PDB file of N, CA, C and O in Angstrom:
ATOM      1  N   UNK A   1       0.835  -1.170   0.000  1.00  0.00           N
ATOM      2  CA  UNK A   1       0.000   0.000   0.000  1.00  0.00           C
ATOM      3  C   UNK A   1       0.890   1.248   0.000  1.00  0.00           C
ATOM      4  O   UNK A   1       1.786   1.374   0.835  1.00  0.00           O
ATOM      5  N   UNK A   2       0.645   2.153  -0.924  1.00  0.00           N
ATOM      6  CA  UNK A   2       1.432   3.377  -1.032  1.00  0.00           C
ATOM      7  C   UNK A   2       0.917   4.425  -0.050  1.00  0.00           C
ATOM      8  O   UNK A   2      -0.287   4.570   0.160  1.00  0.00           O
ATOM      9  N   UNK A   3       1.847   5.140   0.536  1.00  0.00           N
ATOM     10  CA  UNK A   3       1.477   6.216   1.458  1.00  0.00           C
ATOM     11  C   UNK A   3       1.451   7.528   0.672  1.00  0.00           C
ATOM     12  O   UNK A   3       2.418   7.898   0.006  1.00  0.00           O
ATOM     13  N   UNK A   4       0.321   8.211   0.771  1.00  0.00           N
ATOM     14  CA  UNK A   4       0.165   9.482   0.058  1.00  0.00           C
ATOM     15  C   UNK A   4       0.445  10.627   1.026  1.00  0.00           C
ATOM     16  O   UNK A   4      -0.271  10.789   2.015  1.00  0.00           O
ATOM     17  N   UNK A   5       1.473  11.418   0.754  1.00  0.00           N
ATOM     18  CA  UNK A   5       1.753  12.534   1.660  1.00  0.00           C
ATOM     19  C   UNK A   5       0.705  13.639   1.506  1.00  0.00           C
ATOM     20  O   UNK A   5       0.254  13.928   0.398  1.00  0.00           O
ATOM     21  N   UNK A   6       0.325  14.249   2.625  1.00  0.00           N
ATOM     22  CA  UNK A   6      -0.600  15.375   2.589  1.00  0.00           C
ATOM     23  C   UNK A   6       0.167  16.605   2.135  1.00  0.00           C
ATOM     24  O   UNK A   6       1.326  16.807   2.498  1.00  0.00           O
ATOM     25  N   UNK A   7      -0.481  17.395   1.362  1.00  0.00           N
ATOM     26  CA  UNK A   7       0.141  18.622   0.887  1.00  0.00           C
ATOM     27  C   UNK A   7       0.193  19.619   2.039  1.00  0.00           C
ATOM     28  O   UNK A   7      -0.833  19.924   2.647  1.00  0.00           O
ATOM     29  N   UNK A   8       1.390  20.128   2.340  1.00  0.00           N
ATOM     30  CA  UNK A   8       1.544  21.118   3.390  1.00  0.00           C
ATOM     31  C   UNK A   8       1.624  22.498   2.745  1.00  0.00           C
ATOM     32  O   UNK A   8       2.352  22.703   1.773  1.00  0.00           O
ATOM     33  N   UNK A   9       0.875  23.429   3.294  1.00  0.00           N
ATOM     34  CA  UNK A   9       0.943  24.791   2.795  1.00  0.00           C
ATOM     35  C   UNK A   9       1.098  25.743   3.961  1.00  0.00           C
ATOM     36  O   UNK A   9       0.730  25.426   5.092  1.00  0.00           O
ATOM     37  N   UNK A  10       1.636  26.893   3.681  1.00  0.00           N
ATOM     38  CA  UNK A  10       1.773  27.925   4.690  1.00  0.00           C
ATOM     39  C   UNK A  10       0.762  29.021   4.372  1.00  0.00           C
ATOM     40  O   UNK A  10       0.591  29.386   3.209  1.00  0.00           O
ATOM     41  N   UNK A  11       0.093  29.546   5.391  1.00  0.00           N
ATOM     42  CA  UNK A  11      -0.926  30.574   5.155  1.00  0.00           C
ATOM     43  C   UNK A  11      -0.419  31.769   4.353  1.00  0.00           C
ATOM     44  O   UNK A  11      -1.130  32.269   3.482  1.00  0.00           O
ATOM     45  N   UNK A  12       0.791  32.232   4.629  1.00  0.00           N
ATOM     46  CA  UNK A  12       1.325  33.401   3.922  1.00  0.00           C
ATOM     47  C   UNK A  12       1.496  33.104   2.431  1.00  0.00           C
ATOM     48  O   UNK A  12       1.201  33.953   1.590  1.00  0.00           O
ATOM     49  N   UNK A  13       1.967  31.913   2.107  1.00  0.00           N
ATOM     50  CA  UNK A  13       2.141  31.543   0.699  1.00  0.00           C
ATOM     51  C   UNK A  13       0.791  31.443  -0.008  1.00  0.00           C
ATOM     52  O   UNK A  13       0.659  31.832  -1.169  1.00  0.00           O
ATOM     53  N   UNK A  14      -0.204  30.920   0.698  1.00  0.00           N
ATOM     54  CA  UNK A  14      -1.539  30.817   0.114  1.00  0.00           C
ATOM     55  C   UNK A  14      -2.145  32.201  -0.121  1.00  0.00           C
ATOM     56  O   UNK A  14      -2.793  32.429  -1.143  1.00  0.00           O
ATOM     57  N   UNK A  15      -1.940  33.115   0.806  1.00  0.00           N
ATOM     58  CA  UNK A  15      -2.441  34.482   0.638  1.00  0.00           C
ATOM     59  C   UNK A  15      -1.777  35.148  -0.562  1.00  0.00           C
ATOM     60  O   UNK A  15      -2.444  35.808  -1.359  1.00  0.00           O
ATOM     61  N   UNK A  16      -0.462  34.974  -0.688  1.00  0.00           N
ATOM     62  CA  UNK A  16       0.262  35.549  -1.833  1.00  0.00           C
ATOM     63  C   UNK A  16      -0.235  34.950  -3.140  1.00  0.00           C
ATOM     64  O   UNK A  16      -0.419  35.658  -4.131  1.00  0.00           O
ATOM     65  N   UNK A  17      -0.449  33.645  -3.132  1.00  0.00           N
ATOM     66  CA  UNK A  17      -0.962  32.976  -4.337  1.00  0.00           C
ATOM     67  C   UNK A  17      -2.344  33.514  -4.692  1.00  0.00           C
ATOM     68  O   UNK A  17      -2.646  33.738  -5.864  1.00  0.00           O
ATOM     69  N   UNK A  18      -3.185  33.721  -3.673  1.00  0.00           N
ATOM     70  CA  UNK A  18      -4.529  34.250  -3.881  1.00  0.00           C
ATOM     71  C   UNK A  18      -4.473  35.624  -4.548  1.00  0.00           C
ATOM     72  O   UNK A  18      -5.125  35.838  -5.570  1.00  0.00           O
ATOM     73  N   UNK A  19      -3.703  36.558  -3.982  1.00  0.00           N
ATOM     74  CA  UNK A  19      -3.679  37.916  -4.545  1.00  0.00           C
ATOM     75  C   UNK A  19      -3.012  37.938  -5.918  1.00  0.00           C
ATOM     76  O   UNK A  19      -3.367  38.754  -6.769  1.00  0.00           O
ATOM     77  N   UNK A  20      -2.054  37.050  -6.134  1.00  0.00           N
ATOM     78  CA  UNK A  20      -1.410  36.969  -7.453  1.00  0.00           C
ATOM     79  C   UNK A  20      -2.418  36.505  -8.505  1.00  0.00           C
ATOM     80  O   UNK A  20      -2.506  37.086  -9.586  1.00  0.00           O
ATOM     81  N   UNK A  21      -3.166  35.469  -8.187  1.00  0.00           N
ATOM     82  CA  UNK A  21      -4.182  34.980  -9.126  1.00  0.00           C
ATOM     83  C   UNK A  21      -5.287  36.016  -9.334  1.00  0.00           C
ATOM     84  O   UNK A  21      -5.795  36.171 -10.445  1.00  0.00           O
ATOM     85  N   UNK A  22      -5.654  36.718  -8.274  1.00  0.00           N
ATOM     86  CA  UNK A  22      -6.690  37.751  -8.394  1.00  0.00           C
ATOM     87  C   UNK A  22      -6.234  38.879  -9.300  1.00  0.00           C
ATOM     88  O   UNK A  22      -7.039  39.455 -10.033  1.00  0.00           O
ATOM     89  N   UNK A  23      -4.944  39.199  -9.256  1.00  0.00           N
ATOM     90  CA  UNK A  23      -4.429  40.304 -10.065  1.00  0.00           C
ATOM     91  C   UNK A  23      -4.337  39.974 -11.555  1.00  0.00           C
ATOM     92  O   UNK A  23      -4.216  40.876 -12.384  1.00  0.00           O
ATOM     93  N   UNK A  24      -4.394  38.683 -11.898  1.00  0.00           N
ATOM     94  CA  UNK A  24      -4.298  38.312 -13.318  1.00  0.00           C
ATOM     95  C   UNK A  24      -5.570  38.658 -14.080  1.00  0.00           C
ATOM     96  O   UNK A  24      -5.538  38.860 -15.294  1.00  0.00           O
ATOM     97  N   UNK A  25      -6.700  38.725 -13.359  1.00  0.00           N
ATOM     98  CA  UNK A  25      -7.969  39.005 -14.017  1.00  0.00           C
ATOM     99  C   UNK A  25      -8.577  37.785 -14.689  1.00  0.00           C
ATOM    100  O   UNK A  25      -9.627  37.894 -15.321  1.00  0.00           O
ATOM    101  N   UNK A  26      -7.945  36.633 -14.569  1.00  0.00           N
ATOM    102  CA  UNK A  26      -8.453  35.414 -15.204  1.00  0.00           C
ATOM    103  C   UNK A  26      -9.565  34.762 -14.394  1.00  0.00           C
ATOM    104  O   UNK A  26     -10.332  33.950 -14.912  1.00  0.00           O
ATOM    105  N   UNK A  27      -9.645  35.126 -13.119  1.00  0.00           N
ATOM    106  CA  UNK A  27     -10.639  34.528 -12.228  1.00  0.00           C
ATOM    107  C   UNK A  27     -11.383  35.626 -11.491  1.00  0.00           C
ATOM    108  O   UNK A  27     -10.839  36.706 -11.257  1.00  0.00           O
ATOM    109  N   UNK A  28     -12.621  35.352 -11.129  1.00  0.00           N
ATOM    110  CA  UNK A  28     -13.337  36.314 -10.301  1.00  0.00           C
ATOM    111  C   UNK A  28     -12.915  36.091  -8.855  1.00  0.00           C
ATOM    112  O   UNK A  28     -12.442  35.013  -8.497  1.00  0.00           O
ATOM    113  N   UNK A  29     -13.087  37.102  -8.040  1.00  0.00           N
ATOM    114  CA  UNK A  29     -12.762  36.975  -6.626  1.00  0.00           C
ATOM    115  C   UNK A  29     -13.630  35.881  -6.005  1.00  0.00           C
ATOM    116  O   UNK A  29     -13.165  35.127  -5.150  1.00  0.00           O
ATOM    117  N   UNK A  30     -14.878  35.796  -6.430  1.00  0.00           N
ATOM    118  CA  UNK A  30     -15.770  34.753  -5.907  1.00  0.00           C
ATOM    119  C   UNK A  30     -15.238  33.358  -6.206  1.00  0.00           C
ATOM    120  O   UNK A  30     -15.256  32.487  -5.337  1.00  0.00           O
ATOM    121  N   UNK A  31     -14.764  33.143  -7.428  1.00  0.00           N
ATOM    122  CA  UNK A  31     -14.210  31.834  -7.801  1.00  0.00           C
ATOM    123  C   UNK A  31     -12.994  31.499  -6.944  1.00  0.00           C
ATOM    124  O   UNK A  31     -12.870  30.387  -6.430  1.00  0.00           O
ATOM    125  N   UNK A  32     -12.108  32.465  -6.799  1.00  0.00           N
ATOM    126  CA  UNK A  32     -10.893  32.231  -6.026  1.00  0.00           C
ATOM    127  C   UNK A  32     -11.211  31.965  -4.561  1.00  0.00           C
ATOM    128  O   UNK A  32     -10.622  31.078  -3.943  1.00  0.00           O
ATOM    129  N   UNK A  33     -12.137  32.731  -4.011  1.00  0.00           N
ATOM    130  CA  UNK A  33     -12.508  32.540  -2.608  1.00  0.00           C
ATOM    131  C   UNK A  33     -13.055  31.141  -2.384  1.00  0.00           C
ATOM    132  O   UNK A  33     -12.736  30.492  -1.388  1.00  0.00           O
ATOM    133  N   UNK A  34     -13.870  30.688  -3.303  1.00  0.00           N
ATOM    134  CA  UNK A  34     -14.424  29.338  -3.195  1.00  0.00           C
ATOM    135  C   UNK A  34     -13.308  28.299  -3.246  1.00  0.00           C
ATOM    136  O   UNK A  34     -13.292  27.362  -2.448  1.00  0.00           O
ATOM    137  N   UNK A  35     -12.372  28.464  -4.186  1.00  0.00           N
ATOM    138  CA  UNK A  35     -11.259  27.522  -4.329  1.00  0.00           C
ATOM    139  C   UNK A  35     -10.336  27.528  -3.105  1.00  0.00           C
ATOM    140  O   UNK A  35      -9.820  26.483  -2.707  1.00  0.00           O
ATOM    141  N   UNK A  36     -10.132  28.710  -2.510  1.00  0.00           N
ATOM    142  CA  UNK A  36      -9.225  28.836  -1.366  1.00  0.00           C
ATOM    143  C   UNK A  36      -9.929  28.592  -0.036  1.00  0.00           C
ATOM    144  O   UNK A  36      -9.281  28.511   1.008  1.00  0.00           O
ATOM    145  N   UNK A  37     -11.261  28.474  -0.074  1.00  0.00           N
ATOM    146  CA  UNK A  37     -12.010  28.196   1.141  1.00  0.00           C
ATOM    147  C   UNK A  37     -12.095  29.381   2.092  1.00  0.00           C
ATOM    148  O   UNK A  37     -12.096  29.207   3.310  1.00  0.00           O
ATOM    149  N   UNK A  38     -12.166  30.590   1.532  1.00  0.00           N
ATOM    150  CA  UNK A  38     -12.293  31.793   2.350  1.00  0.00           C
ATOM    151  C   UNK A  38     -13.535  32.562   1.918  1.00  0.00           C
ATOM    152  O   UNK A  38     -14.068  32.331   0.833  1.00  0.00           O
ATOM    153  N   UNK A  39     -13.991  33.474   2.764  1.00  0.00           N
ATOM    154  CA  UNK A  39     -15.161  34.278   2.415  1.00  0.00           C
ATOM    155  C   UNK A  39     -14.760  35.371   1.422  1.00  0.00           C
ATOM    156  O   UNK A  39     -13.588  35.733   1.322  1.00  0.00           O
ATOM    157  N   UNK A  40     -15.740  35.884   0.697  1.00  0.00           N
ATOM    158  CA  UNK A  40     -15.461  36.977  -0.242  1.00  0.00           C
ATOM    159  C   UNK A  40     -14.970  38.212   0.508  1.00  0.00           C
ATOM    160  O   UNK A  40     -14.108  38.943   0.019  1.00  0.00           O
ATOM    161  N   UNK A  41     -15.522  38.437   1.692  1.00  0.00           N
ATOM    162  CA  UNK A  41     -15.093  39.578   2.508  1.00  0.00           C
ATOM    163  C   UNK A  41     -13.599  39.471   2.818  1.00  0.00           C
ATOM    164  O   UNK A  41     -12.863  40.451   2.702  1.00  0.00           O
ATOM    165  N   UNK A  42     -13.160  38.280   3.212  1.00  0.00           N
ATOM    166  CA  UNK A  42     -11.744  38.059   3.509  1.00  0.00           C
ATOM    167  C   UNK A  42     -10.898  38.212   2.250  1.00  0.00           C
ATOM    168  O   UNK A  42      -9.821  38.806   2.296  1.00  0.00           O
ATOM    169  N   UNK A  43     -11.376  37.681   1.129  1.00  0.00           N
ATOM    170  CA  UNK A  43     -10.641  37.798  -0.130  1.00  0.00           C
ATOM    171  C   UNK A  43     -10.435  39.247  -0.531  1.00  0.00           C
ATOM    172  O   UNK A  43      -9.331  39.641  -0.909  1.00  0.00           O
ATOM    173  N   UNK A  44     -11.489  40.036  -0.451  1.00  0.00           N
ATOM    174  CA  UNK A  44     -11.369  41.457  -0.795  1.00  0.00           C
ATOM    175  C   UNK A  44     -10.456  42.184   0.191  1.00  0.00           C
ATOM    176  O   UNK A  44      -9.731  43.105  -0.187  1.00  0.00           O
ATOM    177  N   UNK A  45     -10.497  41.766   1.452  1.00  0.00           N
ATOM    178  CA  UNK A  45      -9.629  42.362   2.462  1.00  0.00           C
ATOM    179  C   UNK A  45      -8.159  42.084   2.137  1.00  0.00           C
ATOM    180  O   UNK A  45      -7.324  42.982   2.244  1.00  0.00           O
ATOM    181  N   UNK A  46      -7.839  40.860   1.746  1.00  0.00           N
ATOM    182  CA  UNK A  46      -6.459  40.527   1.371  1.00  0.00           C
ATOM    183  C   UNK A  46      -5.997  41.369   0.179  1.00  0.00           C
ATOM    184  O   UNK A  46      -4.883  41.893   0.176  1.00  0.00           O
ATOM    185  N   UNK A  47      -6.844  41.492  -0.810  1.00  0.00           N
ATOM    186  CA  UNK A  47      -6.485  42.271  -2.006  1.00  0.00           C
ATOM    187  C   UNK A  47      -6.256  43.735  -1.633  1.00  0.00           C
ATOM    188  O   UNK A  47      -5.273  44.342  -2.059  1.00  0.00           O
ATOM    189  N   UNK A  48      -7.155  44.293  -0.846  1.00  0.00           N
ATOM    190  CA  UNK A  48      -7.048  45.697  -0.433  1.00  0.00           C
ATOM    191  C   UNK A  48      -5.766  45.936   0.364  1.00  0.00           C
ATOM    192  O   UNK A  48      -5.046  46.902   0.112  1.00  0.00           O
ATOM    193  N   UNK A  49      -5.484  45.058   1.324  1.00  0.00           N
ATOM    194  CA  UNK A  49      -4.270  45.214   2.134  1.00  0.00           C
ATOM    195  C   UNK A  49      -3.008  45.030   1.310  1.00  0.00           C
ATOM    196  O   UNK A  49      -2.016  45.729   1.518  1.00  0.00           O
ATOM    197  N   UNK A  50      -3.046  44.083   0.369  1.00  0.00           N
ATOM    198  CA  UNK A  50      -1.872  43.856  -0.481  1.00  0.00           C
ATOM    199  C   UNK A  50      -1.608  45.062  -1.373  1.00  0.00           C
ATOM    200  O   UNK A  50      -0.461  45.468  -1.556  1.00  0.00           O
ATOM    201  N   UNK A  51      -2.671  45.632  -1.927  1.00  0.00           N
ATOM    202  CA  UNK A  51      -2.519  46.820  -2.775  1.00  0.00           C
ATOM    203  C   UNK A  51      -1.957  47.997  -1.983  1.00  0.00           C
ATOM    204  O   UNK A  51      -1.147  48.766  -2.501  1.00  0.00           O
ATOM    205  N   UNK A  52      -2.382  48.137  -0.737  1.00  0.00           N
ATOM    206  CA  UNK A  52      -1.955  49.275   0.081  1.00  0.00           C
ATOM    207  C   UNK A  52      -0.581  49.084   0.716  1.00  0.00           C
ATOM    208  O   UNK A  52       0.192  50.037   0.822  1.00  0.00           O
ATOM    209  N   UNK A  53      -0.270  47.843   1.143  1.00  0.00           N
ATOM    210  CA  UNK A  53       0.934  47.625   1.943  1.00  0.00           C
ATOM    211  C   UNK A  53       1.923  46.607   1.367  1.00  0.00           C
ATOM    212  O   UNK A  53       2.997  46.395   1.931  1.00  0.00           O
ATOM    213  N   UNK A  54       1.564  45.989   0.262  1.00  0.00           N
ATOM    214  CA  UNK A  54       2.436  44.959  -0.287  1.00  0.00           C
ATOM    215  C   UNK A  54       2.351  43.681   0.530  1.00  0.00           C
ATOM    216  O   UNK A  54       1.340  43.408   1.177  1.00  0.00           O
ATOM    217  N   UNK A  55       3.415  42.908   0.493  1.00  0.00           N
ATOM    218  CA  UNK A  55       3.442  41.606   1.160  1.00  0.00           C
ATOM    219  C   UNK A  55       3.155  41.714   2.655  1.00  0.00           C
ATOM    220  O   UNK A  55       2.495  40.845   3.224  1.00  0.00           O
ATOM    221  N   UNK A  56       3.646  42.776   3.293  1.00  0.00           N
ATOM    222  CA  UNK A  56       3.444  42.918   4.738  1.00  0.00           C
ATOM    223  C   UNK A  56       1.969  43.089   5.106  1.00  0.00           C
ATOM    224  O   UNK A  56       1.582  42.831   6.245  1.00  0.00           O
ATOM    225  N   UNK A  57       1.152  43.518   4.157  1.00  0.00           N
ATOM    226  CA  UNK A  57      -0.275  43.654   4.411  1.00  0.00           C
ATOM    227  C   UNK A  57      -0.985  42.324   4.570  1.00  0.00           C
ATOM    228  O   UNK A  57      -2.127  42.282   5.028  1.00  0.00           O
ATOM    229  N   UNK A  58      -0.323  41.235   4.197  1.00  0.00           N
ATOM    230  CA  UNK A  58      -0.922  39.907   4.299  1.00  0.00           C
ATOM    231  C   UNK A  58      -0.565  39.191   5.601  1.00  0.00           C
ATOM    232  O   UNK A  58      -1.074  38.104   5.872  1.00  0.00           O
ATOM    233  N   UNK A  59       0.305  39.795   6.405  1.00  0.00           N
ATOM    234  CA  UNK A  59       0.714  39.165   7.662  1.00  0.00           C
ATOM    235  C   UNK A  59      -0.440  39.166   8.650  1.00  0.00           C
ATOM    236  O   UNK A  59      -1.325  40.020   8.600  1.00  0.00           O
ATOM    237  N   UNK A  60      -0.411  38.189   9.550  1.00  0.00           N
ATOM    238  CA  UNK A  60      -1.446  38.085  10.575  1.00  0.00           C
ATOM    239  C   UNK A  60      -1.452  39.341  11.423  1.00  0.00           C
ATOM    240  O   UNK A  60      -0.401  39.904  11.730  1.00  0.00           O
ATOM    241  N   UNK A  61      -2.648  39.773  11.799  1.00  0.00           N
ATOM    242  CA  UNK A  61      -2.801  40.951  12.649  1.00  0.00           C
ATOM    243  C   UNK A  61      -3.486  40.553  13.939  1.00  0.00           C
ATOM    244  O   UNK A  61      -4.203  39.554  14.006  1.00  0.00           O
ATOM    245  N   UNK A  62      -3.252  41.348  14.950  1.00  0.00           N
ATOM    246  CA  UNK A  62      -3.876  41.107  16.241  1.00  0.00           C
ATOM    247  C   UNK A  62      -5.381  41.278  16.125  1.00  0.00           C
ATOM    248  O   UNK A  62      -5.866  42.168  15.428  1.00  0.00           O
ATOM    249  N   UNK A  63      -6.104  40.422  16.810  1.00  0.00           N
ATOM    250  CA  UNK A  63      -7.564  40.523  16.835  1.00  0.00           C
ATOM    251  C   UNK A  63      -8.039  41.217  18.110  1.00  0.00           C
ATOM    252  O   UNK A  63      -9.238  41.331  18.365  1.00  0.00           O
ATOM    253  N   UNK A  64      -7.082  41.672  18.894  1.00  0.00           N
ATOM    254  CA  UNK A  64      -7.401  42.336  20.150  1.00  0.00           C
ATOM    255  C   UNK A  64      -8.083  43.673  19.867  1.00  0.00           C
ATOM    256  O   UNK A  64      -7.639  44.421  18.995  1.00  0.00           O
ATOM    257  N   UNK A  65      -9.151  43.979  20.592  1.00  0.00           N
ATOM    258  CA  UNK A  65      -9.818  45.267  20.386  1.00  0.00           C
ATOM    259  C   UNK A  65      -8.885  46.429  20.718  1.00  0.00           C
ATOM    260  O   UNK A  65      -8.043  46.325  21.609  1.00  0.00           O
ATOM    261  N   UNK A  66      -9.042  47.524  20.000  1.00  0.00           N
ATOM    262  CA  UNK A  66      -8.214  48.705  20.244  1.00  0.00           C
ATOM    263  C   UNK A  66      -8.578  49.370  21.567  1.00  0.00           C
ATOM    264  O   UNK A  66      -7.737  50.025  22.183  1.00  0.00           O
ATOM    265  N   UNK A  67      -9.810  49.208  22.005  1.00  0.00           N
ATOM    266  CA  UNK A  67     -10.230  49.760  23.295  1.00  0.00           C
ATOM    267  C   UNK A  67     -11.263  48.835  23.919  1.00  0.00           C
ATOM    268  O   UNK A  67     -11.876  48.009  23.243  1.00  0.00           O
ATOM    269  N   UNK A  68     -11.440  48.994  25.225  1.00  0.00           N
ATOM    270  CA  UNK A  68     -12.437  48.212  25.965  1.00  0.00           C
ATOM    271  C   UNK A  68     -13.246  49.166  26.831  1.00  0.00           C
ATOM    272  O   UNK A  68     -12.984  49.288  28.027  1.00  0.00           O
ATOM    273  N   UNK A  69     -14.217  49.839  26.245  1.00  0.00           N
ATOM    274  CA  UNK A  69     -14.968  50.843  27.004  1.00  0.00           C
ATOM    275  C   UNK A  69     -15.735  50.261  28.182  1.00  0.00           C
ATOM    276  O   UNK A  69     -16.058  50.992  29.118  1.00  0.00           O
ATOM    277  N   UNK A  70     -16.030  48.984  28.163  1.00  0.00           N
ATOM    278  CA  UNK A  70     -16.762  48.365  29.259  1.00  0.00           C
ATOM    279  C   UNK A  70     -15.874  47.767  30.333  1.00  0.00           C
ATOM    280  O   UNK A  70     -16.368  47.119  31.255  1.00  0.00           O
ATOM    281  N   UNK A  71     -14.550  47.980  30.224  1.00  0.00           N
ATOM    282  CA  UNK A  71     -13.625  47.392  31.189  1.00  0.00           C
ATOM    283  C   UNK A  71     -13.794  48.032  32.563  1.00  0.00           C
ATOM    284  O   UNK A  71     -14.165  49.200  32.677  1.00  0.00           O
ATOM    285  N   UNK A  72     -13.517  47.249  33.599  1.00  0.00           N
ATOM    286  CA  UNK A  72     -13.581  47.753  34.968  1.00  0.00           C
ATOM    287  C   UNK A  72     -12.446  48.741  35.188  1.00  0.00           C
ATOM    288  O   UNK A  72     -11.305  48.487  34.802  1.00  0.00           O
ATOM    289  N   UNK A  73     -12.763  49.859  35.804  1.00  0.00           N
ATOM    290  CA  UNK A  73     -11.739  50.879  36.066  1.00  0.00           C
ATOM    291  C   UNK A  73     -10.724  50.325  37.060  1.00  0.00           C
ATOM    292  O   UNK A  73     -11.056  49.513  37.923  1.00  0.00           O
ATOM    293  N   UNK A  74      -9.483  50.779  36.922  1.00  0.00           N
ATOM    294  CA  UNK A  74      -8.383  50.263  37.734  1.00  0.00           C
ATOM    295  C   UNK A  74      -8.630  50.484  39.231  1.00  0.00           C
ATOM    296  O   UNK A  74      -8.307  49.615  40.041  1.00  0.00           O
ATOM    297  N   UNK A  75      -9.192  51.622  39.604  1.00  0.00           N
ATOM    298  CA  UNK A  75      -9.467  51.924  41.012  1.00  0.00           C
ATOM    299  C   UNK A  75     -10.428  50.894  41.603  1.00  0.00           C
ATOM    300  O   UNK A  75     -10.208  50.399  42.709  1.00  0.00           O
ATOM    301  N   UNK A  76     -11.475  50.576  40.881  1.00  0.00           N
ATOM    302  CA  UNK A  76     -12.464  49.598  41.344  1.00  0.00           C
ATOM    303  C   UNK A  76     -11.836  48.209  41.413  1.00  0.00           C
ATOM    304  O   UNK A  76     -12.097  47.444  42.342  1.00  0.00           O
ATOM    305  N   UNK A  77     -11.010  47.895  40.426  1.00  0.00           N
ATOM    306  CA  UNK A  77     -10.324  46.597  40.410  1.00  0.00           C
ATOM    307  C   UNK A  77      -9.461  46.427  41.655  1.00  0.00           C
ATOM    308  O   UNK A  77      -9.455  45.358  42.265  1.00  0.00           O
ATOM    309  N   UNK A  78      -8.726  47.485  42.037  1.00  0.00           N
ATOM    310  CA  UNK A  78      -7.875  47.422  43.235  1.00  0.00           C
ATOM    311  C   UNK A  78      -8.711  47.246  44.498  1.00  0.00           C
ATOM    312  O   UNK A  78      -8.333  46.489  45.392  1.00  0.00           O
ATOM    313  N   UNK A  79      -9.854  47.946  44.578  1.00  0.00           N
ATOM    314  CA  UNK A  79     -10.737  47.804  45.739  1.00  0.00           C
ATOM    315  C   UNK A  79     -11.236  46.370  45.872  1.00  0.00           C
ATOM    316  O   UNK A  79     -11.273  45.819  46.972  1.00  0.00           O
ATOM    317  N   UNK A  80     -11.615  45.775  44.762  1.00  0.00           N
ATOM    318  CA  UNK A  80     -12.099  44.389  44.771  1.00  0.00           C
ATOM    319  C   UNK A  80     -10.997  43.444  45.221  1.00  0.00           C
ATOM    320  O   UNK A  80     -11.233  42.545  46.028  1.00  0.00           O
ATOM    321  N   UNK A  81      -9.803  43.647  44.705  1.00  0.00           N
ATOM    322  CA  UNK A  81      -8.685  42.779  45.065  1.00  0.00           C
ATOM    323  C   UNK A  81      -8.334  42.927  46.539  1.00  0.00           C
ATOM    324  O   UNK A  81      -7.971  41.946  47.189  1.00  0.00           O
ATOM    325  N   UNK A  82      -8.438  44.154  47.082  1.00  0.00           N
ATOM    326  CA  UNK A  82      -8.159  44.379  48.498  1.00  0.00           C
ATOM    327  C   UNK A  82      -9.176  43.679  49.384  1.00  0.00           C
ATOM    328  O   UNK A  82      -8.817  43.150  50.437  1.00  0.00           O
ATOM    329  N   UNK A  83     -10.435  43.667  48.976  1.00  0.00           N
ATOM    330  CA  UNK A  83     -11.480  43.012  49.751  1.00  0.00           C
ATOM    331  C   UNK A  83     -11.285  41.494  49.712  1.00  0.00           C
ATOM    332  O   UNK A  83     -11.492  40.824  50.724  1.00  0.00           O
ATOM    333  N   UNK A  84     -10.894  40.946  48.568  1.00  0.00           N
ATOM    334  CA  UNK A  84     -10.728  39.500  48.421  1.00  0.00           C
ATOM    335  C   UNK A  84      -9.465  38.989  49.108  1.00  0.00           C
ATOM    336  O   UNK A  84      -9.438  37.851  49.576  1.00  0.00           O
ATOM    337  N   UNK A  85      -8.425  39.810  49.175  1.00  0.00           N
ATOM    338  CA  UNK A  85      -7.137  39.365  49.721  1.00  0.00           C
ATOM    339  C   UNK A  85      -7.169  39.365  51.243  1.00  0.00           C
ATOM    340  O   UNK A  85      -7.670  40.311  51.851  1.00  0.00           O
ATOM    341  N   UNK A  86      -6.642  38.319  51.864  1.00  0.00           N
ATOM    342  CA  UNK A  86      -6.547  38.341  53.323  1.00  0.00           C
ATOM    343  C   UNK A  86      -5.454  39.333  53.752  1.00  0.00           C
ATOM    344  O   UNK A  86      -4.442  39.482  53.067  1.00  0.00           O
ATOM    345  N   UNK A  87      -5.659  39.980  54.843  1.00  0.00           N
ATOM    346  CA  UNK A  87      -4.700  40.989  55.333  1.00  0.00           C
ATOM    347  C   UNK A  87      -3.522  40.361  55.928  1.00  0.00           C
ATOM    348  O   UNK A  87      -2.618  41.057  56.390  1.00  0.00           O
TER     349      UNK A  87
END
């Protein structure tokens, strides 16, 4: 029985391949997104970032929110910790 190796790919290479194929005009973004298994929103986002920033625009970005308006204020957090901590 022959062993079939799984194809290994790196996300950055796949993103570059996606934007390269999109730039040829031979395929629609919808077709490419379907083939690459990504949403059209993500596909357009990759193209937009690549056009604006080049290869570095395709790098992973933090998903952390820029702000947390509902976060507990530091003063209140310290009061809570003081109440919970044994003296």
